[in-house]
LOMARKE-490849 format. One line per 2 residues: number of its first residue (from 1); for each residue x, y, z negated of C-alpha. Coordinates in nm, 3 decimals, always signed. Layout:
N
NUM) X:Y:Z ~ ...
***
This chain:
497
1) -0.492:+3.089:-7.482 ~ -0.660:+3.407:-7.607
3) -1.001:+3.506:-7.475 ~ -0.857:+3.828:-7.330
5) -0.582:+3.635:-7.149 ~ -0.827:+3.378:-7.017
7) -1.067:+3.640:-6.886 ~ -0.786:+3.826:-6.711
9) -0.663:+3.521:-6.525 ~ -0.998:+3.362:-6.456
11) -1.133:+3.688:-6.312 ~ -0.831:+3.761:-6.098
13) -0.741:+3.412:-5.981 ~ -1.014:+3.154:-6.022
15) -1.115:+3.162:-5.658 ~ -0.801:+3.178:-5.456
17) -0.517:+2.938:-5.509 ~ -0.703:+2.616:-5.444
19) -0.802:+2.756:-5.107 ~ -0.437:+2.768:-5.007
21) -0.399:+2.392:-4.996 ~ -0.516:+2.237:-4.670
23) -0.703:+1.950:-4.830 ~ -0.898:+2.182:-5.060
25) -0.961:+2.469:-4.818 ~ -1.317:+2.541:-4.716
27) -1.353:+2.679:-4.364 ~ -1.450:+3.048:-4.341
29) -1.776:+3.136:-4.172 ~ -1.789:+3.340:-3.851
31) -1.909:+3.636:-4.056 ~ -1.611:+3.596:-4.291
33) -1.373:+3.591:-3.995 ~ -1.524:+3.906:-3.843
35) -1.511:+4.092:-4.173 ~ -1.153:+3.985:-4.239
37) -1.033:+4.071:-3.890 ~ -1.184:+4.420:-3.915
39) -1.024:+4.488:-4.251 ~ -0.680:+4.336:-4.185
41) -0.401:+4.542:-4.030 ~ -0.328:+4.426:-3.676
43) +0.021:+4.283:-3.657 ~ +0.041:+4.379:-3.289
45) -0.005:+4.747:-3.374 ~ +0.336:+4.753:-3.541
47) +0.575:+4.820:-3.252 ~ +0.937:+4.745:-3.332
49) +1.233:+4.764:-3.098 ~ +1.460:+4.485:-3.216
51) +1.832:+4.531:-3.261 ~ +1.813:+4.906:-3.206
53) +1.936:+5.006:-3.552 ~ +2.281:+4.953:-3.696
55) +2.299:+4.745:-4.012 ~ +2.308:+4.962:-4.322
57) +2.586:+4.869:-4.564 ~ +2.496:+4.950:-4.927
59) +2.706:+5.203:-5.110 ~ +2.903:+5.053:-5.396
61) +2.914:+5.121:-5.767 ~ +3.263:+4.995:-5.847
63) +3.352:+4.961:-6.213 ~ +3.720:+4.985:-6.123
65) +3.644:+5.350:-6.059 ~ +3.373:+5.443:-6.312
67) +3.290:+5.368:-6.674 ~ +2.912:+5.400:-6.655
69) +2.639:+5.420:-6.390 ~ +2.287:+5.561:-6.394
71) +1.968:+5.433:-6.230 ~ +1.629:+5.603:-6.203
73) +1.339:+5.389:-6.082 ~ +1.144:+5.630:-5.864
75) +0.924:+5.674:-5.560 ~ +1.126:+5.782:-5.255
77) +1.076:+5.853:-4.886 ~ +1.327:+5.651:-4.685
79) +1.397:+5.633:-4.311 ~ +1.360:+5.259:-4.256
81) +1.242:+5.357:-3.907 ~ +1.366:+5.675:-3.736
83) +1.021:+5.800:-3.633 ~ +0.846:+5.816:-3.972
85) +0.958:+5.787:-4.337 ~ +0.837:+5.498:-4.551
87) +0.734:+5.539:-4.915 ~ +0.934:+5.293:-5.123
89) +1.075:+5.245:-5.472 ~ +1.447:+5.300:-5.530
91) +1.707:+5.322:-5.806 ~ +1.913:+5.605:-5.653
93) +1.677:+5.772:-5.405 ~ +1.760:+5.566:-5.097
95) +1.768:+5.210:-4.959 ~ +1.947:+4.978:-4.966
97) +2.017:+5.016:-5.336 ~ +2.387:+5.017:-5.433
99) +2.592:+4.702:-5.458 ~ +2.750:+4.669:-5.801
101) +3.110:+4.544:-5.794 ~ +3.288:+4.451:-6.114
103) +3.583:+4.241:-6.229 ~ +3.563:+3.954:-6.473
105) +3.656:+4.089:-6.817 ~ +3.534:+4.442:-6.746
107) +3.246:+4.609:-6.932 ~ +2.926:+4.693:-6.750
109) +2.743:+5.006:-6.866 ~ +2.434:+5.159:-6.709
111) +2.164:+5.399:-6.828 ~ +1.834:+5.306:-6.669
113) +1.546:+5.556:-6.669 ~ +1.197:+5.441:-6.578
115) +1.048:+5.710:-6.356 ~ +0.752:+5.493:-6.256
117) +0.398:+5.527:-6.389 ~ +0.403:+5.177:-6.544
119) +0.650:+4.996:-6.773 ~ +0.935:+4.806:-6.611
121) +1.277:+4.653:-6.683 ~ +1.586:+4.541:-6.487
123) +1.694:+4.176:-6.487 ~ +2.053:+4.087:-6.389
125) +1.981:+3.769:-6.196 ~ +2.237:+3.496:-6.254
127) +2.434:+3.683:-6.519 ~ +2.473:+3.525:-6.861
129) +2.431:+3.823:-7.092 ~ +2.283:+3.877:-7.441
131) +1.906:+3.851:-7.473 ~ +1.855:+4.225:-7.520
133) +2.049:+4.293:-7.196 ~ +1.885:+4.024:-6.981
135) +1.573:+4.211:-6.877 ~ +1.300:+3.991:-7.022
137) +0.954:+4.144:-6.956 ~ +0.898:+4.168:-7.334
139) +1.162:+4.445:-7.327 ~ +0.990:+4.660:-7.064
141) +1.036:+5.033:-7.113 ~ +0.763:+5.293:-7.067
143) +0.759:+5.588:-6.828 ~ +1.048:+5.832:-6.881
145) +1.216:+5.603:-7.134 ~ +1.582:+5.501:-7.105
147) +1.729:+5.154:-7.144 ~ +2.105:+5.147:-7.209
149) +2.270:+4.837:-7.067 ~ +2.612:+4.746:-7.204
151) +2.776:+4.404:-7.180 ~ +3.104:+4.238:-7.090
153) +3.144:+4.024:-6.779 ~ +3.266:+3.678:-6.881
155) +3.173:+3.488:-6.565 ~ +3.368:+3.368:-6.266
157) +3.350:+3.545:-5.932 ~ +3.021:+3.519:-5.747
159) +2.737:+3.692:-5.566 ~ +2.450:+3.782:-5.798
161) +2.169:+4.035:-5.779 ~ +1.950:+4.264:-5.984
163) +1.580:+4.344:-5.968 ~ +1.300:+4.471:-6.187
165) +1.108:+4.211:-6.385 ~ +0.784:+4.359:-6.527
167) +0.519:+4.108:-6.629 ~ +0.270:+4.068:-6.345
169) +0.432:+4.321:-6.107 ~ +0.774:+4.178:-6.021
171) +0.665:+4.086:-5.668 ~ +0.518:+4.426:-5.588
173) +0.818:+4.619:-5.722 ~ +1.077:+4.408:-5.541
175) +0.867:+4.423:-5.224 ~ +0.877:+4.802:-5.236
177) +1.252:+4.818:-5.290 ~ +1.368:+4.757:-5.647
179) +1.652:+4.507:-5.594 ~ +2.021:+4.505:-5.504
181) +2.337:+4.294:-5.497 ~ +2.584:+4.245:-5.783
183) +2.934:+4.109:-5.708 ~ +3.176:+3.975:-5.967
185) +3.543:+3.935:-5.871 ~ +3.828:+3.754:-6.043
187) +4.194:+3.665:-5.990 ~ +4.131:+3.305:-5.885
189) +3.914:+3.415:-5.597 ~ +4.145:+3.698:-5.489
191) +4.436:+3.452:-5.456 ~ +4.243:+3.259:-5.189
193) +4.283:+3.545:-4.940 ~ +3.927:+3.521:-4.812
195) +3.796:+3.800:-4.587 ~ +3.761:+4.118:-4.793
197) +3.696:+4.490:-4.770 ~ +3.511:+4.582:-4.451
199) +3.502:+4.213:-4.357 ~ +3.313:+4.113:-4.674
201) +2.950:+4.195:-4.591 ~ +2.643:+4.174:-4.819
203) +2.322:+4.072:-4.640 ~ +1.996:+4.098:-4.833
205) +1.723:+3.935:-4.622 ~ +1.355:+4.019:-4.676
207) +1.049:+3.969:-4.457 ~ +0.800:+4.253:-4.480
209) +0.478:+4.394:-4.333 ~ +0.429:+4.749:-4.211
211) +0.126:+4.936:-4.081 ~ +0.137:+5.151:-3.768
213) +0.248:+5.449:-3.979 ~ +0.556:+5.257:-4.099
215) +0.416:+5.209:-4.450 ~ +0.464:+4.884:-4.638
217) +0.167:+4.650:-4.683 ~ +0.202:+4.423:-4.984
219) -0.114:+4.218:-5.022 ~ -0.419:+4.187:-4.803
221) -0.727:+4.192:-5.030 ~ -0.934:+4.009:-4.769
223) -0.693:+3.714:-4.738 ~ -0.683:+3.518:-5.060
225) -0.390:+3.304:-4.941 ~ -0.160:+3.603:-5.005
227) -0.166:+3.492:-5.366 ~ +0.024:+3.179:-5.258
229) +0.304:+3.409:-5.142 ~ +0.334:+3.719:-4.921
231) +0.478:+3.654:-4.574 ~ +0.587:+3.923:-4.331
233) +0.668:+3.949:-3.960 ~ +0.941:+4.216:-3.983
235) +1.277:+4.093:-4.111 ~ +1.479:+4.352:-4.298
237) +1.849:+4.305:-4.362 ~ +1.979:+4.559:-4.612
239) +1.652:+4.749:-4.559 ~ +1.719:+4.765:-4.182
241) +1.463:+4.603:-3.948 ~ +1.622:+4.350:-3.709
243) +1.962:+4.524:-3.720 ~ +2.283:+4.481:-3.526
245) +2.639:+4.493:-3.653 ~ +2.959:+4.552:-3.458
247) +3.222:+4.289:-3.533 ~ +3.577:+4.207:-3.431
249) +3.725:+3.878:-3.314 ~ +3.805:+3.750:-3.662
251) +3.657:+3.590:-3.976 ~ +3.386:+3.758:-4.183
253) +3.253:+3.668:-4.525 ~ +2.876:+3.709:-4.537
255) +2.717:+3.719:-4.883 ~ +2.355:+3.625:-4.813
257) +2.068:+3.680:-5.056 ~ +1.713:+3.566:-4.989
259) +1.518:+3.847:-5.157 ~ +1.190:+3.769:-4.982
261) +0.867:+3.704:-5.168 ~ +0.805:+3.345:-5.058
263) +0.981:+3.256:-4.731 ~ +1.252:+2.990:-4.722
265) +1.507:+3.037:-4.443 ~ +1.701:+2.780:-4.240
267) +1.984:+3.000:-4.117 ~ +2.190:+2.934:-3.804
269) +2.374:+3.119:-3.526 ~ +2.276:+3.079:-3.162
271) +2.625:+3.060:-3.006 ~ +2.841:+2.957:-3.300
273) +2.800:+2.590:-3.374 ~ +2.960:+2.576:-3.718
275) +3.038:+2.803:-4.009 ~ +3.175:+2.745:-4.358
277) +2.975:+2.752:-4.680 ~ +3.213:+2.865:-4.955
279) +2.988:+2.966:-5.245 ~ +2.641:+2.933:-5.386
281) +2.442:+3.112:-5.659 ~ +2.697:+3.125:-5.939
283) +3.028:+3.114:-5.758 ~ +3.268:+2.935:-5.531
285) +3.243:+2.570:-5.436 ~ +3.528:+2.328:-5.492
287) +3.571:+2.285:-5.118 ~ +3.445:+2.474:-4.816
289) +3.174:+2.284:-4.625 ~ +3.130:+2.312:-4.248
291) +2.763:+2.322:-4.144 ~ +2.551:+2.419:-3.844
293) +2.269:+2.558:-4.059 ~ +2.196:+2.633:-4.424
295) +1.865:+2.637:-4.615 ~ +1.820:+2.917:-4.866
297) +1.515:+2.956:-5.090 ~ +1.389:+3.271:-5.257
299) +1.647:+3.418:-5.500 ~ +1.922:+3.181:-5.388
301) +2.252:+3.316:-5.262 ~ +2.501:+3.158:-5.027
303) +2.840:+3.291:-4.918 ~ +2.952:+3.181:-4.574
305) +3.255:+3.248:-4.355 ~ +3.183:+3.285:-3.984
307) +3.462:+3.323:-3.728 ~ +3.418:+3.529:-3.410
309) +3.774:+3.466:-3.284 ~ +3.660:+3.267:-2.978
311) +3.422:+3.539:-2.865 ~ +3.487:+3.797:-2.595
313) +3.427:+4.170:-2.605 ~ +3.061:+4.225:-2.523
315) +2.941:+3.891:-2.656 ~ +2.634:+3.892:-2.881
317) +2.574:+3.639:-3.158 ~ +2.226:+3.604:-3.307
319) +2.157:+3.510:-3.669 ~ +1.819:+3.340:-3.687
321) +1.607:+3.113:-3.899 ~ +1.518:+2.788:-3.727
323) +1.193:+2.753:-3.917 ~ +1.157:+2.528:-4.219
325) +0.825:+2.349:-4.187 ~ +0.924:+2.115:-4.471
327) +0.900:+2.407:-4.713 ~ +0.523:+2.444:-4.722
329) +0.202:+2.273:-4.617 ~ -0.004:+2.541:-4.787
331) -0.192:+2.794:-4.577 ~ -0.049:+3.142:-4.622
333) -0.164:+3.456:-4.439 ~ -0.268:+3.339:-4.088
335) -0.163:+3.663:-3.914 ~ +0.205:+3.630:-4.003
337) +0.474:+3.376:-3.905 ~ +0.460:+3.068:-4.125
339) +0.750:+2.865:-4.266 ~ +0.777:+2.657:-3.948
341) +0.824:+2.960:-3.724 ~ +1.169:+3.034:-3.581
343) +1.252:+3.403:-3.628 ~ +1.532:+3.633:-3.518
345) +1.713:+3.813:-3.800 ~ +2.005:+4.020:-3.672
347) +2.269:+4.054:-3.398 ~ +2.646:+4.056:-3.426
349) +2.799:+4.246:-3.132 ~ +3.162:+4.167:-3.059
351) +3.315:+4.506:-2.987 ~ +3.691:+4.481:-3.049
353) +3.989:+4.251:-3.073 ~ +4.148:+4.215:-3.414
355) +4.434:+4.052:-3.598 ~ +4.319:+3.834:-3.886
357) +4.536:+3.780:-4.191 ~ +4.261:+3.624:-4.402
359) +4.235:+3.251:-4.462 ~ +3.964:+2.989:-4.504
361) +4.113:+2.725:-4.733 ~ +3.950:+2.385:-4.759
363) +4.022:+2.370:-5.132 ~ +3.867:+2.661:-5.322
365) +3.842:+2.633:-5.701 ~ +3.802:+2.338:-5.938
367) +3.457:+2.293:-6.094 ~ +3.431:+2.123:-6.432
369) +3.151:+1.871:-6.391 ~ +2.903:+1.841:-6.676
371) +2.863:+1.479:-6.784 ~ +2.525:+1.313:-6.823
373) +2.665:+1.132:-7.124 ~ +2.711:+1.469:-7.300
375) +2.340:+1.557:-7.272 ~ +2.164:+1.528:-7.607
377) +1.813:+1.544:-7.461 ~ +1.612:+1.519:-7.140
379) +1.312:+1.748:-7.080 ~ +1.058:+1.736:-6.800
381) +0.921:+2.052:-6.637 ~ +0.625:+2.008:-6.403
383) +0.509:+2.248:-6.132 ~ +0.140:+2.242:-6.049
385) -0.186:+2.424:-5.983 ~ -0.434:+2.366:-6.263
387) -0.813:+2.395:-6.264 ~ -0.920:+2.749:-6.189
389) -0.637:+2.796:-5.941 ~ -0.352:+2.887:-6.176
391) +0.011:+2.832:-6.077 ~ +0.171:+2.690:-6.393
393) +0.461:+2.504:-6.549 ~ +0.368:+2.205:-6.766
395) -0.001:+2.296:-6.722 ~ +0.035:+2.615:-6.931
397) -0.021:+2.966:-6.796 ~ +0.255:+3.201:-6.909
399) +0.222:+3.356:-7.253 ~ +0.488:+3.613:-7.336
401) +0.453:+3.539:-7.708 ~ +0.479:+3.160:-7.683
403) +0.806:+2.967:-7.709 ~ +0.778:+2.672:-7.471
405) +1.115:+2.507:-7.532 ~ +1.367:+2.527:-7.818
407) +1.727:+2.427:-7.754 ~ +2.045:+2.436:-7.963
409) +2.329:+2.671:-7.882 ~ +2.634:+2.489:-7.747
411) +2.444:+2.177:-7.643 ~ +2.395:+2.018:-7.302
413) +2.061:+1.892:-7.172 ~ +1.915:+1.735:-6.860
415) +1.603:+1.904:-6.723 ~ +1.387:+1.707:-6.480
417) +1.192:+1.939:-6.248 ~ +0.888:+1.775:-6.087
419) +0.696:+1.947:-5.808 ~ +0.340:+1.822:-5.759
421) +0.239:+2.082:-5.499 ~ +0.247:+2.093:-5.116
423) +0.502:+2.374:-5.133 ~ +0.871:+2.412:-5.220
425) +0.939:+2.609:-5.538 ~ +1.268:+2.780:-5.628
427) +1.319:+2.707:-5.999 ~ +1.522:+2.975:-6.182
429) +1.659:+2.991:-6.536 ~ +1.777:+3.305:-6.715
431) +2.078:+3.306:-6.944 ~ +2.244:+2.990:-6.808
433) +2.404:+2.833:-6.506 ~ +2.353:+2.467:-6.421
435) +2.456:+2.186:-6.192 ~ +2.230:+1.969:-5.977
437) +2.261:+1.601:-6.064 ~ +2.037:+1.456:-5.795
439) +1.713:+1.491:-5.602 ~ +1.484:+1.218:-5.477
441) +1.403:+1.387:-5.147 ~ +1.544:+1.324:-4.800
443) +1.708:+1.663:-4.736 ~ +2.073:+1.710:-4.831
445) +2.147:+2.057:-4.967 ~ +2.520:+2.146:-4.953
447) +2.457:+2.419:-5.208 ~ +2.374:+2.152:-5.470
449) +2.749:+2.096:-5.506 ~ +2.814:+2.425:-5.685
451) +2.706:+2.616:-5.994 ~ +2.345:+2.727:-5.966
453) +2.089:+2.944:-6.140 ~ +1.811:+2.874:-5.887
455) +1.730:+2.542:-5.722 ~ +1.480:+2.473:-5.445
457) +1.248:+2.186:-5.541 ~ +1.077:+2.047:-5.233
459) +0.709:+1.940:-5.215 ~ +0.647:+1.634:-5.436
461) +1.018:+1.614:-5.514 ~ +1.194:+1.560:-5.845
463) +1.527:+1.735:-5.907 ~ +1.746:+1.670:-6.210
465) +1.972:+1.947:-6.335 ~ +2.221:+1.952:-6.622
467) +2.246:+2.268:-6.832 ~ +2.485:+2.389:-7.100
469) +2.338:+2.656:-7.330 ~ +2.610:+2.907:-7.416
471) +2.412:+3.225:-7.496 ~ +2.173:+3.252:-7.794
473) +1.837:+3.421:-7.754 ~ +1.500:+3.408:-7.582
475) +1.509:+3.362:-7.205 ~ +1.279:+3.275:-6.915
477) +1.251:+2.991:-6.669 ~ +1.012:+3.026:-6.379
479) +0.930:+2.973:-6.014 ~ +1.094:+3.252:-5.814
481) +0.822:+3.278:-5.552 ~ +0.734:+3.627:-5.667
483) +0.357:+3.590:-5.653 ~ +0.380:+3.265:-5.851
485) +0.586:+3.406:-6.137 ~ +0.363:+3.714:-6.150
487) +0.067:+3.482:-6.175 ~ +0.144:+3.232:-6.451
489) +0.428:+3.005:-6.335 ~ +0.676:+3.110:-6.603
491) +0.777:+3.004:-6.954 ~ +1.008:+3.099:-7.245
493) +1.293:+2.900:-7.395 ~ +1.474:+2.989:-7.716
495) +1.843:+2.908:-7.763 ~ +1.888:+2.877:-8.139
497) +2.211:+2.891:-8.338
***
């Protein structure tokens, strides 16, 4: 580690991360509490009328209709609340950012201009694209520079997303708006006759904090636990606080993305006992799975089908998180709901009767299972906090110029992910998709049955994944709690020919 790098991290972080763990936390003095309470924004000052705004549906950039798109990362004033605009960051001047929709086999082309004051880059989360198109922070572009993205879509249908990925500022930029959904379609999926069109709804869920003037609050400088992850008390869905949506008495496909900074959700409906999970991060499952709740970590996606056919006009169905206390024993910001807190998310208001010609087949698509016997090597990746309070992988703070793992193109490996911290970590890999072999914990995750690019590793749990490396180049693997990856919990792997 260089002296400059060490000084940066020791100055910024040496004091705070150990304090987040209950068994290491020293109690604040009365004077500390008074000072902190005076400086912190009062959560109660933020008055919000729940379920008063209609869910915003993102506009679409559909590559069936255009050859190339343009994005400009910029500051914008957006009406998240009707009484006062909020300053945010956007790609097209408004929120939510557009949903990209593209067919397998088509070519994606986008000119991205950085209108921000600091360098940034866009990462296409879950897409397997050439190194120079992936959005590695080493490829950040300066203010007023243009990055031309151009690549072919060779993946199966699925719900993906995009977000900026600058080194050390990913959390702050996503928090202020720089993310959106990315949908790939193909013929196999279209033949299943799942709900589509106006009945195929993207839901990007994010918890946020606002001051009394409706401005976003990212980190509280007086509360060091914010560096363990930024929690909020206002749940935005598609940049709409606690929205409602009018629905008909039929099936809907909900494409759900957890784009929060740290919060893990345990999603359920209050008056619908079961719904179908049909897809996870990188595409459809082999079979639809009926559940009464689903756990989704940061950066994970899950596609579900929920049926309102038994409801009557005027009925209201609430989407909520039941609270997931298993996800963290670390102390985060004390003024905001913790992982164990049940929270309302949005309402579905049944407003009309409807015919439904869509289907929910039990059998979806076949998935070719990677065989352990084909793996040429097993690697172990550890998640920990090292001395000085650094979030790390394999006890090494991130170094953009260091190659941490070298793998051979076309080979298959088993990666063993070990979490030694009192907190669940979503482990994400760029440039690949993988399958979960097993986990030694007690919770069963239905989403483990499909193709993944992000897997939630529970506290003190070991998860084994099997990965096939099909794209040459330098890529990242990291924790997707945004404050952790911005800190040092990230590493490089090189896929060599």
